[in-house]
C-alpha positions in Angstrom: 0.0 0.2 -0.1 2.8 2.4 0.9 4.6 1.7 -2.8 1.3 2.1 -4.3 0.7 5.6 -2.4 4.2 6.7 -3.4 3.5 6.0 -7.1 0.5 8.0 -7.0 2.0 10.9 -5.1 5.1 10.8 -7.9 2.7 10.9 -10.6 0.8 13.8 -9.1 4.2 15.7 -8.9 5.1 14.7 -12.5 1.6 16.0 -13.5 2.1 19.2 -11.4 5.6 19.8 -12.9 4.6 19.4 -16.6 1.5 21.7 -16.1 3.8 24.4 -14.5 5.9 24.3 -17.6 3.2 24.6 -20.2 1.8 27.5 -18.3 5.5 28.9 -18.4 5.6 28.7 -22.3 2.1 30.1 -23.0 3.3 33.3 -20.9 6.4 33.5 -22.5 4.8 33.1 -26.1 2.2 35.7 -25.3 4.7 38.1 -24.3 6.7 37.8 -27.2 3.5 38.3 -29.5 3.2 41.3 -27.4 6.4 42.6 -27.7 6.9 41.7 -31.6 3.4 43.6 -32.2 4.8 46.8 -30.1 7.8 46.9 -32.1 6.1 46.5 -35.3 3.7 49.3 -34.8 6.2 51.9 -32.9 8.2 54.7 -34.8 10.4 54.8 -31.6 14.0 53.5 -31.5 15.6 52.5 -28.3 17.9 55.0 -27.2 21.0 52.7 -27.4 20.3 51.5 -31.4 22.2 52.9 -33.9 19.9 52.6 -36.6 17.2 55.1 -37.5 13.3 54.7 -38.3 12.6 54.4 -42.1 11.1 57.5 -43.5 9.0 55.7 -46.0 7.3 52.7 -43.8 4.7 55.3 -42.5 3.2 58.4 -43.6 3.3 61.3 -40.5 0.3 63.2 -39.8 1.1 66.2 -41.9 2.2 64.3 -45.4 -0.4 63.8 -48.0 -0.6 61.2 -50.8 -1.7 63.7 -53.5 1.2 66.3 -52.8 2.9 66.7 -56.3 6.2 68.4 -57.2 6.7 69.8 -60.3 10.6 71.5 -61.7 10.2 74.0 -64.3 14.1 75.3 -65.9 15.0 77.8 -68.4 16.5 77.2 -72.1 17.8 74.1 -72.5 20.4 73.9 -75.8 22.1 70.6 -76.6 23.8 71.9 -79.5 26.8 73.7 -80.7 29.3 73.8 -78.0 27.4 71.7 -75.6 27.4 68.9 -78.2 30.9 69.3 -78.8 32.2 69.4 -75.0 29.8 66.0 -74.2 31.7 64.2 -77.4 35.0 65.4 -75.9 34.0 64.6 -72.8 33.1 61.0 -74.3 29.8 61.4 -72.1 26.7 61.9 -73.9 24.8 62.6 -70.5 27.8 65.3 -69.5 25.2 68.1 -69.6 23.0 67.0 -67.0 25.4 64.8 -64.7 25.3 67.3 -61.7 21.5 68.2 -61.4 19.9 64.9 -62.9 19.7 63.4 -59.2 17.5 66.5 -57.9 15.1 66.2 -61.3 14.8 63.0 -60.9 13.5 63.4 -57.5 9.9 65.2 -58.5 7.0 63.9 -59.9 7.0 66.5 -63.2 9.7 68.4 -65.0 8.9 71.1 -67.8 11.7 72.5 -69.8 12.1 74.7 -73.1 13.8 73.1 -75.4 15.8 75.1 -77.6 17.1 72.7 -80.4 15.9 70.2 -82.8 17.0 66.6 -82.1 18.2 64.9 -85.6 19.7 62.0 -86.0 22.6 63.1 -88.5 23.0 66.4 -86.6 26.5 67.8 -87.4 28.9 69.6 -85.4 28.5 73.1 -85.2 30.2 75.7 -83.4 29.3 79.4 -84.0 26.2 80.5 -85.7 22.3 80.1 -84.6 21.3 77.3 -86.4 20.9 74.7 -83.4 20.4 70.8 -83.3 21.5 67.6 -81.2 22.0 64.0 -81.9 20.0 61.1 -80.3 22.8 60.4 -78.2 23.2 63.9 -76.4 19.0 64.0 -76.1 19.2 60.9 -73.9 20.1 63.4 -71.3 16.7 64.4 -71.3 15.4 60.9 -70.4 18.1 60.6 -67.8 17.5 63.4 -65.8 13.7 62.9 -65.9 12.5 65.4 -68.0 8.9 65.0 -68.6 7.4 67.5 -70.9 9.3 70.1 -72.9 8.3 73.3 -75.0 9.0 73.7 -78.4 7.6 76.9 -79.1 10.7 79.1 -79.5 12.8 80.4 -82.4 15.1 77.5 -82.3 13.0 74.5 -82.5 12.2 75.2 -86.7 16.1 75.5 -87.4 15.8 72.3 -89.5 12.6 73.1 -90.7 9.3 70.9 -90.3 11.1 67.8 -91.1 13.3 68.4 -87.6 10.5 69.5 -85.8 8.8 66.1 -87.0 11.8 64.1 -86.0 12.0 65.8 -82.6 8.5 65.1 -81.8 9.3 61.5 -82.7 12.2 61.2 -80.8 10.3 62.4 -77.9 7.8 60.2 -78.5 9.4 56.9 -78.5 11.2 58.1 -75.3 7.6 59.2 -73.3 8.4 62.7 -73.4 5.5 65.0 -74.1 5.9 68.0 -76.1 3.8 71.1 -76.2 4.5 74.5 -78.1 3.2 73.1 -81.7 -0.8 74.0 -81.1 -2.3 71.7 -78.8 -2.2 70.7 -75.0 -0.7 68.0 -73.5 -1.5 66.7 -70.3 -0.4 64.1 -67.4 -1.9 63.0 -63.9 -0.4 62.6 -61.0 -1.8 61.9 -58.0 -5.4 62.2 -58.9 -4.7 66.0 -60.5 -4.2 66.5 -64.1 -1.9 68.8 -65.3 -2.2 70.5 -68.4 1.2 72.0 -70.7 1.0 74.7 -73.3 3.5 76.6 -75.2 3.9 79.8 -76.9 6.7 82.0 -78.5 6.3 85.9 -79.1 9.9 86.5 -80.3 9.3 89.7 -82.9 5.7 88.9 -82.5 2.3 90.5 -81.3 0.3 88.6 -78.8 -2.4 86.1 -80.5 -6.0 85.9 -79.7 -6.1 82.4 -80.8 -3.6 81.3 -78.0 -5.7 83.1 -75.5 -8.7 81.1 -76.6 -6.6 77.8 -76.3 -5.6 78.6 -73.0 -9.4 79.1 -72.1 -10.4 76.0 -73.8 -7.4 74.3 -72.1 -8.4 75.5 -68.6 -11.9 73.4 -69.0 -10.1 70.0 -69.2 -7.5 70.1 -66.5 -7.0 71.0 -63.2 -3.8 72.9 -63.3 -2.8 74.5 -66.5 0.9 75.5 -67.1 2.0 77.8 -70.0 5.7 78.1 -71.2 5.8 81.4 -73.1 9.2 82.4 -74.8 9.1 86.0 -74.7 11.0 89.0 -73.7 14.3 91.2 -74.3 17.5 89.1 -74.3 20.0 90.1 -71.9 17.7 92.2 -69.4 16.9 91.3 -65.8 13.6 92.9 -65.6 10.2 91.8 -67.9 9.0 94.4 -70.1 5.4 95.5 -70.4 4.3 93.3 -72.8 5.4 90.3 -70.6 3.6 91.7 -67.6 0.5 92.4 -70.2 0.5 89.1 -71.5 0.7 87.1 -68.3 -2.5 88.7 -66.8 -4.4 88.1 -70.2 -3.2 84.3 -70.0 -4.5 84.4 -66.4 -7.7 86.0 -67.0 -8.5 82.9 -69.4 -7.4 80.1 -66.9 -3.6 79.8 -66.6 -2.7 78.2 -63.3 1.1 79.0 -63.9 3.1 80.9 -66.2 6.7 80.3 -66.9 9.3 82.7 -69.5 12.1 81.9 -71.0 14.2 83.7 -73.9 16.2 86.6 -72.6 19.1 84.0 -71.2 18.9 86.3 -68.1 16.8 85.3 -64.6 14.3 87.9 -64.5 11.7 89.2 -61.8 8.8 87.2 -60.8 5.3 87.6 -59.3 2.1 86.6 -58.1 -1.2 88.1 -60.1 -4.4 87.1 -58.6 -2.8 84.1 -56.9 -0.8 82.9 -60.1 2.7 82.8 -60.0 4.8 84.3 -62.8 8.0 83.9 -63.7 9.1 86.1 -66.3 12.7 84.2 -67.3 14.5 81.5 -65.9 17.6 82.0 -67.6 19.7 79.6 -68.9 19.7 76.2 -67.6 21.8 74.2 -70.2 23.7 76.5 -72.6 27.2 77.5 -74.0 26.8 81.6 -73.4 30.2 81.3 -71.5 31.0 84.8 -72.4 29.2 86.6 -69.1 28.6 86.0 -65.9 24.5 86.4 -66.1 24.4 84.1 -69.1 26.1 81.3 -66.9 23.5 81.9 -63.9 20.2 80.1 -64.2 17.7 79.1 -62.0 14.7 76.2 -61.6 11.5 76.4 -59.6 10.0 73.7 -57.6 6.3 74.1 -57.3 4.4 71.8 -55.1 0.5 71.4 -55.4 -1.9 69.6 -52.7 -5.5 68.5 -54.0 -5.1 70.9 -56.9 -4.4 74.0 -55.6 -1.0 75.7 -55.7 0.8 75.4 -52.3 4.4 77.0 -52.4 7.1 77.4 -54.5 11.2 77.4 -54.0 13.7 79.0 -56.3 17.0 77.3 -57.0 19.9 78.8 -58.5 22.2 77.4 -61.0 25.6 78.2 -62.6 27.2 77.0 -65.5 30.9 76.3 -64.3 32.0 74.1 -67.0 30.7 74.5 -70.7 27.2 73.1 -71.0 27.2 71.6 -67.7 25.0 73.7 -64.7 25.4 72.8 -61.1 23.2 73.9 -57.9 24.6 76.8 -56.3 23.7 78.6 -52.8 
């Protein structure tokens, strides 16, 4: 009988021990799950950690997924000495090497392209007949250019054939071309952006242009108008530019950006609409003066289809045909 009771006691001791182990496992497991859940949902890092939180994993309360950033630039001319410099450097992307990273960070980039893109573009140093090759034009894709304005006094340097070849090249590389009499559009984060381009070098204003602006405004959320105008080598917009900008705005333009003077000119807000009369040279070979080596780009921020703020970033062409950002 004593042996039997001893066996029963040992049995219950073993069962109790096993039950205690099972309970401990459950408790430890629960603690692990709770700790794991806390770490997964927490943005805080312990003070002895050397890592930092990844800003892309969580949206902060102030961030909005429908925010859109756009960069506007001045004149981009990839021919003449710019092309020769790129060839001599054995680097077709040379003109954009120091600025491409910034351009690629935003949602849309809109430039004024000051030359046709011709497959067999010859080398040329002097004169005012511009063109560039397919290889040099690869810099547009490399730097994230989305839309180009062709309404200027050099796009037609190789006639209608050159314009058509340029447009075909751009289309093959998924770059939109405006300034040829029609609106182009691109939707980003639920906002539909439209782009138009006009040229007024030794030309009066055209009522048909204003009508196109008005018609285009009704089909997009934000309408950006690029204008080739103004007096060369002047830092202040003339009265024609100021009057025409107001006409564009009356007919629906949400942003007006100018080029052609080769100098950065003044800007202003007209009825809530930003107007940049000239952003100067972005990529060019006019190395003979300080002002023609200076330029600017504008970063625009939109939220819910509304203009929020802008930022002017200065550029400088230190090496022939290659801009860089400066303080």
